[in-house]
C-alpha positions in Angstrom: 113.0 86.0 113.1 109.5 84.5 113.2 107.0 86.7 114.8 103.2 86.8 115.2 102.0 89.8 113.1 99.5 90.8 115.8 102.3 91.0 118.4 104.5 92.9 116.0 101.8 95.6 115.4 101.2 96.0 119.1 105.0 96.2 119.8 105.6 98.9 117.1 102.7 100.9 118.6 103.9 100.5 122.2 107.4 101.5 121.2 106.0 104.6 119.6 107.7 103.8 116.3 107.4 106.0 113.1 107.7 104.3 109.8 106.2 101.8 107.4 105.5 98.1 108.1 105.6 96.5 104.7 104.0 93.1 104.1 104.6 91.7 100.6 101.6 89.9 99.2 102.8 86.6 97.7 101.6 85.8 94.2 101.1 89.5 93.5 103.1 92.6 92.9 101.6 94.6 95.8 102.7 95.2 99.4 100.3 95.9 102.3 101.8 99.0 103.9 101.0 100.0 107.4 102.1 103.5 108.3 102.8 104.5 111.9 103.6 107.9 113.4 104.7 108.0 117.0 103.1 104.6 117.6 99.8 105.5 116.0 98.5 103.7 112.9 97.4 106.4 110.5 97.3 104.8 107.0 96.9 101.4 105.3 97.5 100.9 101.6 97.8 98.0 99.2 97.7 98.8 95.4 94.5 100.7 94.8 93.0 99.7 98.2 93.3 101.8 101.3 92.1 102.1 104.8 89.7 99.6 106.3 89.3 97.7 102.9 92.9 96.5 103.4 91.9 94.5 106.5 90.4 91.8 104.3 93.9 91.0 103.1 94.8 89.6 106.5 92.4 86.7 105.8 92.5 86.5 102.0 96.1 87.1 101.0 99.2 85.0 101.6 101.5 87.0 103.9 104.6 85.2 105.2 107.2 87.9 105.7 107.6 91.6 106.4 110.0 94.4 107.3 109.8 97.7 109.0 111.4 100.8 107.5 111.8 103.5 110.1 110.9 107.1 109.5 109.1 106.6 106.2 105.9 108.8 106.2 103.0 109.7 104.0 100.8 112.8 104.4 97.7 110.7 103.9 95.8 110.3 107.2 92.7 108.0 107.4 90.5 108.9 110.3 88.2 105.9 109.9 90.9 103.3 110.8 90.1 100.9 113.6 92.4 100.8 116.7 95.7 99.1 116.6 94.3 96.4 118.8 91.5 95.8 116.3 93.9 95.6 113.4 96.1 93.3 115.4 93.1 91.0 115.9 92.6 90.7 112.1 96.3 89.6 111.9 96.3 87.3 114.9 96.5 84.1 112.8 99.6 85.2 110.8 103.2 84.4 111.7 105.7 86.1 109.5 109.5 86.2 109.0 110.3 89.7 110.2 113.3 91.9 109.7 113.8 95.5 110.9 115.8 97.8 108.6 117.8 100.5 110.1 118.9 101.8 106.7 117.5 101.4 103.3 121.1 100.7 102.0 121.9 98.0 104.6 123.3 94.9 102.9 122.2 95.8 99.4 124.3 95.2 96.2 125.1 97.8 93.7 123.7 98.0 90.2 126.5 100.3 89.2 128.2 97.7 87.0 125.6 98.5 84.3 126.8 100.1 81.1 126.8 103.9 81.1 124.2 105.9 79.1 125.3 107.8 76.1 126.7 111.2 77.2 127.1 110.0 80.8 130.3 108.7 82.2 130.4 105.3 83.9 131.0 107.1 87.2 128.1 109.4 86.6 125.8 106.6 85.7 126.9 104.7 88.8 126.0 107.6 91.0 122.6 108.0 89.3 121.9 104.3 89.4 122.7 104.1 93.1 120.6 107.1 93.8 117.7 105.7 91.9 118.0 102.4 93.7 118.0 104.1 97.1 115.0 106.3 96.1 113.1 103.1 94.9 114.0 101.2 98.1 112.6 104.1 100.2 109.3 103.5 98.6 109.1 99.7 98.2 111.6 98.4 100.7 114.6 96.2 100.3 113.0 94.4 97.4 113.8 97.6 95.4 117.4 96.5 95.0 116.3 93.3 93.1 113.7 95.3 91.1 116.4 97.8 90.2 118.8 95.1 89.0 116.0 93.4 86.9 114.7 96.6 85.3 118.2 98.1 84.6 118.9 94.9 82.6 115.6 95.2 80.8 116.2 98.8 80.1 119.7 98.3 78.8 118.5 95.8 76.3 115.7 98.1 75.1 115.9 100.6 72.2 115.5 103.3 74.9 118.7 102.5 76.7 120.2 105.9 76.1 117.2 107.6 77.8 117.4 107.7 81.6 113.8 109.0 81.8 112.7 105.6 80.3 114.4 103.8 83.2 112.8 106.2 85.7 109.3 105.4 84.2 110.0 101.7 84.4 111.0 102.0 88.1 108.1 104.3 89.0 105.6 101.7 87.6 106.7 99.4 90.5 105.3 101.8 93.1 101.6 101.2 93.8 100.9 104.2 96.1 100.5 107.4 94.0 102.0 109.7 96.7 105.0 107.4 97.1 105.4 107.2 93.3 105.4 111.0 93.1 108.1 111.2 95.9 110.2 108.8 93.9 109.7 110.8 90.7 110.8 114.0 92.4 113.9 112.4 93.8 114.7 110.9 90.4 114.2 114.3 88.7 116.7 115.8 91.2 119.2 113.0 90.5 118.9 113.5 86.7 119.5 117.2 87.1 122.8 116.6 88.9 124.2 114.1 86.3 
């Protein structure tokens, strides 16, 4: 559904939502991430930018779509952020195609048809692959499913296709935010221990 970004920000705050509003930057590999906790904006990040410096993206970047992932959090809190109303004013000229996600797995396809890794059964690889996809999607949003499919194919055709840690490294490089990358790496490490 098409929605004014400024209205969306105010609605999420008024509804006291907790989660991450993700706005992919077209023509780049980064996402502008707006974190809310109980309706309060507490962190903005995009690549190596964070806080108030991200506000320039509302006027300089091409943002045409976005999605909200409920309950995603970061421990980083920026006390110098302007009010939600001020941030909404920066985004007033933008209308985006918006979708809310109730679950990171909603409507996603599986990458489990990939060939198993040496020493790992097809069923074991399928479980690890699905777990990695879910962990990645928690950090980058639904686009993580497409990223996973592309990178699994790249990894399978590489000389490192028998090394799951090489796949994990490829996937982690897609996560801009260091804290989110570390969360993904911890989840991936736990998945690899179980295989």
